[in-house]
C-alpha positions in Angstrom: 106.9 115.1 96.7 107.0 117.4 99.5 110.2 117.5 101.4 108.6 119.4 104.7 110.6 122.1 106.0 114.8 121.8 104.7 117.1 122.0 108.2 120.1 124.4 108.0 123.3 124.5 109.7 124.2 128.0 109.5 123.8 128.8 105.9 123.7 125.2 104.5 121.2 122.2 104.2 121.1 119.3 105.9 120.5 116.5 104.4 116.8 115.8 104.4 114.7 113.0 102.6 111.7 112.5 101.5 108.9 110.2 99.0 106.7 110.3 97.1 104.7 107.6 94.9 102.6 107.1 91.3 100.5 104.6 90.9 100.7 102.4 87.3 97.9 100.4 85.9 98.2 98.5 82.8 96.6 95.3 81.6 98.2 91.9 83.0 101.6 90.8 81.1 101.4 94.2 79.0 105.1 96.3 79.5 105.3 99.6 81.0 107.9 101.8 81.2 107.8 105.5 83.3 110.7 108.0 83.2 111.1 111.2 84.4 112.3 115.1 83.1 114.7 117.4 84.7 111.9 119.6 86.1 111.4 122.7 85.6 114.9 124.4 87.5 117.1 121.9 86.3 121.1 123.3 86.0 122.8 121.4 83.4 121.2 117.8 84.6 121.0 119.2 88.5 117.2 119.3 88.7 116.2 122.7 91.2 113.5 123.7 93.8 113.1 127.6 92.9 111.4 130.3 94.8 111.8 133.5 93.9 115.0 133.8 92.0 116.4 131.4 94.7 117.3 128.2 93.8 118.2 125.0 96.1 119.2 121.6 94.1 117.7 117.8 94.9 117.9 114.7 93.6 115.2 112.1 92.2 116.5 108.3 92.9 115.1 104.6 92.2 115.9 103.4 95.1 115.9 103.9 98.8 119.4 104.2 99.7 119.6 107.0 97.3 122.3 105.6 94.8 120.8 105.2 91.4 119.5 108.7 91.1 116.5 108.8 88.2 117.8 111.6 85.7 116.1 112.2 82.2 118.9 110.4 80.8 118.7 107.3 82.7 117.2 104.0 81.5 113.5 104.2 82.0 111.5 102.0 84.7 110.5 99.1 84.0 108.0 96.9 85.0 105.0 94.6 83.8 101.3 95.0 84.1 98.9 92.9 86.7 95.5 94.7 85.8 96.0 96.0 89.5 97.4 99.3 90.9 101.0 99.0 91.1 103.0 102.2 93.4 106.5 103.1 92.1 108.4 104.7 94.9 110.3 107.8 93.8 113.0 109.1 96.7 114.1 112.7 96.6 116.5 113.8 98.7 118.3 117.3 98.7 121.5 117.0 100.5 123.8 118.1 103.2 126.5 121.4 102.9 124.1 123.1 99.6 123.9 126.9 100.4 121.1 128.0 101.2 119.1 131.2 100.9 115.6 131.8 103.2 112.6 131.8 101.1 110.8 135.3 100.3 107.6 133.4 101.4 106.9 131.4 98.5 107.8 128.3 99.2 110.4 126.0 97.1 108.6 124.7 94.3 109.5 122.2 91.2 107.4 120.4 88.7 108.6 117.0 87.3 106.8 115.4 84.1 106.4 111.5 84.6 105.8 109.7 81.0 103.9 106.5 81.2 105.2 104.2 77.8 102.8 101.0 77.0 
């Protein structure tokens, strides 16, 4: 997932949304579950992207309306295989109004581990 250039208003962020996808292929009728961890830079249950010592909070969601945060503690997303690749969309958001420190030339990044069980 790439948030691109995050907009700022003064020293705070403007809401920035993005999406990413993953593909799951499972035998017909086979159940699977997908979970996401908290990333490499969490503070409590909050995911953060990081550039040097600077961090910026973001969330991943299970739905396009961004109403259900996909945390390591939430129930995994479940599906049933069809023997064809199934695309799962992950919705991301950097909220408006977060304090923002400019990058030191190093992009803000994070790595989230995706676990698929079947």
